[in-house]
DRENDO-1510 file (C-alpha; in Angstrom, 1 decimal, always signed):
<recs>
REC; n; res; u; v; w
REC; 1; LYS; +103.8; -23.8; -35.7 .
REC; 2; HIS; +103.7; -22.0; -32.4 .
REC; 3; GLN; +105.0; -18.7; -31.6 .
REC; 4; ALA; +107.7; -18.4; -29.1 .
REC; 5; GLY; +105.9; -18.1; -25.3 .
REC; 6; ASP; +105.6; -19.4; -21.8 .
REC; 7; GLY; +104.0; -22.2; -23.1 .
REC; 8; HIS; +100.9; -21.1; -21.7 .
REC; 9; ASP; +99.5; -18.7; -24.9 .
REC; 10; HIS; +100.1; -21.6; -27.8 .
REC; 11; GLY; +100.8; -18.3; -29.8 .
REC; 12; VAL; +97.6; -16.6; -29.7 .
REC; 13; GLU; +97.5; -13.3; -29.7 .
REC; 14; LYS; +95.0; -10.2; -28.9 .
REC; 15; ALA; +93.3; -8.3; -31.1 .
REC; 16; GLU; +95.3; -4.8; -29.7 .
REC; 17; GLY; +98.4; -6.4; -30.9 .
REC; 18; LYS; +100.4; -7.3; -27.5 .
REC; 19; ASP; +102.5; -10.6; -28.4 .
REC; 20; ASP; +105.7; -9.8; -25.9 .
REC; 21; GLY; +106.0; -13.5; -25.6 .
REC; 22; HIS; +105.4; -13.8; -21.7 .
REC; 23; GLY; +101.5; -14.8; -21.3 .
REC; 24; HIS; +100.1; -11.1; -21.2 .
REC; 25; GLU; +98.2; -12.3; -24.3 .
REC; 26; GLU; +94.8; -12.8; -24.0 .
REC; 27; GLU; +92.2; -15.7; -25.8 .
REC; 28; SER; +88.7; -15.6; -26.6 .
REC; 29; PRO; +86.7; -18.4; -25.0 .
REC; 30; SER; +87.0; -20.1; -28.3 .
REC; 31; GLY; +90.9; -20.4; -28.3 .
REC; 32; ALA; +90.6; -17.6; -31.5 .
REC; 33; SER; +91.7; -14.5; -32.0 .
REC; 34; PHE; +92.6; -12.1; -34.7 .
REC; 35; LYS; +95.5; -9.5; -35.5 .
REC; 36; ALA; +95.0; -6.8; -38.3 .
REC; 37; GLY; +97.3; -7.4; -40.2 .
REC; 38; LYS; +98.3; -10.7; -39.5 .
REC; 39; GLY; +94.5; -12.7; -39.7 .
REC; 40; VAL; +92.4; -15.3; -37.5 .
REC; 41; MET; +94.8; -17.7; -35.1 .
REC; 42; VAL; +93.3; -20.9; -33.1 .
REC; 43; THR; +95.1; -23.1; -31.2 .
REC; 44; ASP; +95.7; -26.4; -32.4 .
REC; 45; GLU; +93.1; -27.6; -29.4 .
REC; 46; THR; +90.4; -25.1; -31.9 .
REC; 47; LYS; +91.7; -26.4; -35.2 .
REC; 48; LYS; +90.9; -30.0; -34.3 .
REC; 49; ILE; +87.4; -28.7; -32.7 .
REC; 50; LEU; +86.4; -26.4; -35.8 .
REC; 51; GLY; +87.2; -29.4; -38.6 .
REC; 52; VAL; +89.7; -26.7; -40.3 .
REC; 53; GLU; +90.4; -28.0; -43.2 .
REC; 54; VAL; +93.1; -26.5; -46.2 .
REC; 55; ALA; +93.8; -27.1; -49.5 .
REC; 56; GLU; +96.6; -26.1; -51.7 .
REC; 57; VAL; +95.9; -23.5; -54.8 .
REC; 58; THR; +96.8; -24.8; -58.2 .
REC; 59; GLU; +96.2; -24.4; -61.7 .
REC; 60; GLN; +94.1; -26.9; -64.1 .
REC; 61; LYS; +92.5; -26.8; -67.4 .
REC; 62; LEU; +88.9; -25.6; -65.9 .
REC; 63; PRO; +86.3; -26.0; -68.3 .
REC; 64; SER; +84.8; -22.8; -68.8 .
REC; 65; GLN; +81.3; -22.1; -68.1 .
REC; 66; ILE; +78.4; -20.1; -69.3 .
REC; 67; ARG; +75.0; -20.1; -67.5 .
REC; 68; PHE; +71.9; -18.3; -68.0 .
REC; 69; ASN; +68.4; -19.3; -67.8 .
REC; 70; VAL; +66.0; -20.5; -70.5 .
REC; 71; GLN; +62.6; -20.2; -71.2 .
REC; 72; VAL; +60.5; -23.1; -72.5 .
REC; 73; PHE; +58.5; -21.8; -75.9 .
REC; 74; GLY; +54.8; -22.8; -76.3 .
REC; 75; GLU; +54.4; -25.9; -78.4 .
REC; 76; LYS; +53.4; -24.2; -81.4 .
REC; 77; HIS; +56.5; -21.7; -81.3 .
REC; 78; HIS; +59.4; -23.3; -82.6 .
REC; 79; HIS; +62.5; -20.8; -84.0 .
REC; 80; ALA; +62.6; -20.3; -87.6 .
REC; 81; ILE; +65.8; -22.9; -88.2 .
REC; 82; ARG; +66.3; -25.4; -91.3 .
REC; 83; ASP; +65.0; -28.7; -89.7 .
REC; 84; ASP; +68.8; -30.2; -90.4 .
REC; 85; ASP; +70.0; -28.0; -87.8 .
REC; 86; HIS; +67.8; -29.7; -85.1 .
REC; 87; THR; +66.6; -32.7; -86.3 .
REC; 88; GLY; +64.8; -34.8; -82.9 .
REC; 89; CYS; +64.5; -31.2; -81.5 .
REC; 90; ASP; +60.7; -31.2; -79.9 .
REC; 91; VAL; +61.0; -28.3; -77.7 .
REC; 92; HIS; +62.6; -25.4; -77.8 .
REC; 93; GLY; +63.2; -22.2; -75.7 .
REC; 94; SER; +65.6; -19.4; -75.3 .
REC; 95; GLY; +67.9; -17.2; -72.7 .
REC; 96; PHE; +69.5; -13.9; -72.6 .
REC; 97; LEU; +73.3; -13.5; -72.5 .
REC; 98; PRO; +75.3; -10.5; -72.2 .
REC; 99; SER; +77.4; -9.2; -75.2 .
REC; 100; ASP; +80.8; -10.1; -73.4 .
REC; 101; LYS; +79.6; -13.9; -72.8 .
REC; 102; SER; +77.7; -14.6; -76.0 .
REC; 103; GLU; +80.6; -14.0; -78.3 .
REC; 104; ALA; +81.5; -17.5; -76.8 .
REC; 105; VAL; +78.7; -19.2; -78.2 .
REC; 106; ARG; +77.9; -20.8; -81.2 .
REC; 107; PRO; +75.5; -22.9; -82.8 .
REC; 108; GLY; +75.9; -26.7; -82.1 .
REC; 109; GLN; +77.1; -26.4; -78.9 .
REC; 110; LYS; +75.7; -29.0; -76.4 .
REC; 111; VAL; +73.3; -27.4; -73.7 .
REC; 112; GLU; +72.7; -29.0; -70.0 .
REC; 113; VAL; +69.5; -28.0; -68.6 .
REC; 114; GLN; +68.5; -28.5; -65.2 .
REC; 115; THR; +64.9; -29.5; -64.9 .
REC; 116; ARG; +64.5; -30.4; -61.6 .
REC; 117; PRO; +66.9; -31.8; -58.3 .
REC; 118; ASN; +69.1; -34.2; -59.8 .
REC; 119; GLU; +67.2; -34.3; -63.2 .
REC; 120; SER; +68.6; -32.7; -66.5 .
REC; 121; LEU; +68.0; -32.7; -70.1 .
REC; 122; ALA; +70.3; -32.6; -73.1 .
REC; 123; GLY; +70.2; -29.4; -75.6 .
REC; 124; VAL; +71.7; -27.8; -78.1 .
REC; 125; VAL; +72.1; -24.1; -79.4 .
REC; 126; LEU; +70.0; -23.7; -82.4 .
REC; 127; ALA; +71.1; -19.9; -83.0 .
REC; 128; VAL; +72.0; -16.7; -81.1 .
REC; 129; GLU; +70.8; -13.3; -82.3 .
REC; 130; LYS; +71.9; -10.6; -81.2 .
REC; 131; ALA; +69.2; -8.4; -79.5 .
REC; 132; LEU; +68.8; -4.6; -80.4 .
REC; 133; SER; +68.9; -3.2; -76.8 .
REC; 134; LEU; +70.7; -3.8; -73.3 .
REC; 135; GLY; +73.9; -5.3; -75.5 .
REC; 136; GLU; +72.6; -8.5; -74.9 .
REC; 137; ALA; +71.7; -12.0; -77.6 .
REC; 138; GLU; +69.3; -14.0; -77.5 .
REC; 139; VAL; +70.3; -17.9; -77.2 .
REC; 140; ILE; +68.1; -19.9; -78.8 .
REC; 141; VAL; +68.4; -23.7; -77.4 .
REC; 142; GLY; +66.4; -26.9; -78.6 .
REC; 143; PHE; +66.0; -30.1; -76.2 .
REC; 144; THR; +65.1; -33.6; -77.4 .
REC; 145; ASN; +62.8; -35.9; -75.9 .
REC; 146; ALA; +61.8; -33.4; -73.6 .
REC; 147; THR; +57.7; -32.5; -74.4 .
REC; 148; ASP; +56.4; -34.8; -71.3 .
REC; 149; LYS; +59.2; -33.2; -69.0 .
REC; 150; VAL; +59.0; -29.6; -69.4 .
REC; 151; LYS; +56.0; -26.8; -69.3 .
REC; 152; ALA; +55.6; -24.1; -72.0 .
REC; 153; GLY; +56.6; -20.8; -70.0 .
REC; 154; GLU; +58.6; -22.6; -67.7 .
REC; 155; PHE; +62.1; -21.2; -66.7 .
REC; 156; LEU; +65.3; -24.0; -66.5 .
REC; 157; SER; +69.0; -22.9; -65.4 .
REC; 158; ALA; +71.2; -24.1; -68.4 .
REC; 159; VAL; +74.9; -24.4; -68.7 .
REC; 160; ILE; +76.7; -24.2; -71.7 .
REC; 161; THR; +80.6; -25.6; -70.6 .
REC; 162; LEU; +83.5; -24.8; -73.2 .
REC; 163; PRO; +86.7; -26.8; -72.7 .
REC; 164; ARG; +89.7; -24.4; -72.0 .
REC; 165; GLU; +93.6; -25.1; -73.6 .
REC; 166; ASN; +95.4; -22.4; -71.5 .
REC; 167; VAL; +95.7; -23.4; -67.4 .
REC; 168; VAL; +94.3; -21.0; -64.4 .
REC; 169; THR; +94.4; -20.4; -60.6 .
REC; 170; VAL; +92.0; -22.6; -59.3 .
REC; 171; ILE; +90.2; -23.0; -55.8 .
REC; 172; PRO; +88.1; -25.6; -54.1 .
REC; 173; ARG; +84.4; -23.8; -54.6 .
REC; 174; PRO; +83.9; -24.0; -50.1 .
REC; 175; ALA; +87.0; -21.7; -49.7 .
REC; 176; LEU; +85.0; -19.1; -51.4 .
REC; 177; LEU; +83.4; -16.4; -48.8 .
REC; 178; THR; +80.8; -13.9; -49.7 .
REC; 179; THR; +80.4; -10.9; -48.2 .
REC; 180; SER; +78.6; -7.7; -49.0 .
REC; 181; GLU; +82.0; -6.3; -49.1 .
REC; 182; GLY; +83.0; -8.6; -52.0 .
REC; 183; THR; +84.2; -12.0; -52.5 .
REC; 184; PHE; +87.3; -13.5; -50.0 .
REC; 185; VAL; +89.6; -16.1; -49.0 .
REC; 186; PHE; +91.2; -16.8; -45.8 .
REC; 187; ALA; +94.9; -17.4; -47.0 .
REC; 188; VAL; +97.3; -19.3; -44.6 .
REC; 189; ASN; +99.9; -16.6; -43.5 .
REC; 190; GLY; +102.5; -18.0; -41.4 .
REC; 191; ASP; +100.5; -19.5; -38.6 .
REC; 192; ALA; +97.6; -17.2; -38.8 .
REC; 193; PHE; +94.8; -16.9; -41.7 .
REC; 194; ILE; +94.1; -13.8; -43.3 .
REC; 195; ARG; +91.1; -12.5; -45.4 .
REC; 196; THR; +92.0; -12.0; -48.8 .
REC; 197; PRO; +90.0; -10.2; -51.7 .
REC; 198; VAL; +89.9; -12.1; -54.7 .
REC; 199; LYS; +88.2; -12.1; -58.2 .
REC; 200; VAL; +86.1; -14.7; -59.4 .
REC; 201; GLY; +86.1; -16.2; -62.6 .
REC; 202; SER; +84.4; -19.6; -64.2 .
REC; 203; GLN; +83.4; -23.2; -62.1 .
REC; 204; ALA; +83.2; -26.4; -63.4 .
REC; 205; ASN; +83.9; -29.2; -60.9 .
REC; 206; GLY; +83.6; -28.2; -57.8 .
REC; 207; LEU; +86.2; -25.6; -58.4 .
REC; 208; LEU; +86.4; -21.6; -58.7 .
REC; 209; GLU; +88.9; -19.6; -61.6 .
REC; 210; ILE; +90.5; -17.0; -59.1 .
REC; 211; THR; +91.5; -14.0; -61.8 .
REC; 212; ASP; +93.0; -11.9; -58.9 .
REC; 213; GLY; +94.2; -12.4; -55.3 .
REC; 214; LEU; +95.6; -16.1; -55.4 .
REC; 215; LEU; +98.8; -17.9; -57.1 .
REC; 216; ALA; +99.8; -21.6; -57.2 .
REC; 217; GLY; +101.4; -22.8; -54.2 .
REC; 218; ASP; +99.2; -20.8; -52.0 .
REC; 219; SER; +97.0; -22.3; -49.0 .
REC; 220; VAL; +93.6; -21.2; -48.4 .
REC; 221; VAL; +90.8; -22.2; -45.9 .
REC; 222; THR; +88.1; -24.8; -46.8 .
REC; 223; LYS; +85.9; -25.1; -43.8 .
REC; 224; PRO; +85.1; -23.8; -41.8 .
REC; 225; VAL; +85.3; -20.3; -44.0 .
REC; 226; GLU; +82.3; -19.0; -41.9 .
REC; 227; THR; +83.6; -19.5; -38.6 .
REC; 228; PHE; +86.7; -17.4; -39.3 .
REC; 229; TYR; +84.6; -14.6; -40.6 .
REC; 230; LEU; +82.9; -14.5; -37.3 .
REC; 231; ILE; +85.7; -14.2; -35.2 .
REC; 232; GLU; +87.4; -11.7; -37.2 .
REC; 233; LEU; +83.9; -9.6; -37.5 .
REC; 234; ARG; +83.6; -10.4; -33.5 .
REC; 235; ALA; +87.4; -8.9; -32.6 .
REC; 236; THR; +86.7; -6.1; -35.2 .
REC; 237; LYS; +83.2; -4.8; -34.5 .
REC; 238; GLY; +83.5; -4.8; -30.8 .
REC; 239; GLY; +83.8; -8.2; -29.9 .
REC; 240; GLY; +84.7; -6.9; -26.3 .
REC; 241; HIS; +88.4; -5.4; -27.4 .
REC; 242; SER; +88.8; -1.5; -26.8 .
REC; 243; HIS; +90.8; +0.3; -29.7 .
</recs>
């Protein structure tokens, strides 16, 4: 989708916004440029060189995932709970969750705990105890056949996955750009790609829930997001253009 021009500028406009269609636009050496309010523009040739990939924003019943760290108890430290609630759990541990997340956690829910890269343990929530301070709750977790896989005092990353009945707006995880200013995506904006602020919810299965900033049917860049951001920064933070 090129803009009308003389056939030599590939519709790429100068950062100052000159777009008179008479070949006066100026490309950066990479065949990419940026215009405020429009976004990053790249020639077709540069798109191929950069390997630009775009994905559609969709709606799915993305599971809600609650992530937290669990510290393994010592061998003698078992949570005081009825035996029938943790049959087979030979190791216990606990972690803390803010109250807004702990409200969805219930005893009996399954917990997946990462012990090392590509290895995980199956666990179960034994109890949720409200902490007196900081508005947090302590989640007690039990693991089965874990005595030779974890050490007392060790911290493990844990995930509780909860099914969800309603659909939510989702994007592929690689589309998200995290900066000091916030979280963004590069959304398709005509023949350009505009950096758009988004709010992120839960994540699962390589997808991210977007709670604000995008609608189903929009399209976003999944590759190369960081490169697009650098193109914009170069144009706006002293990339040779005078303003």
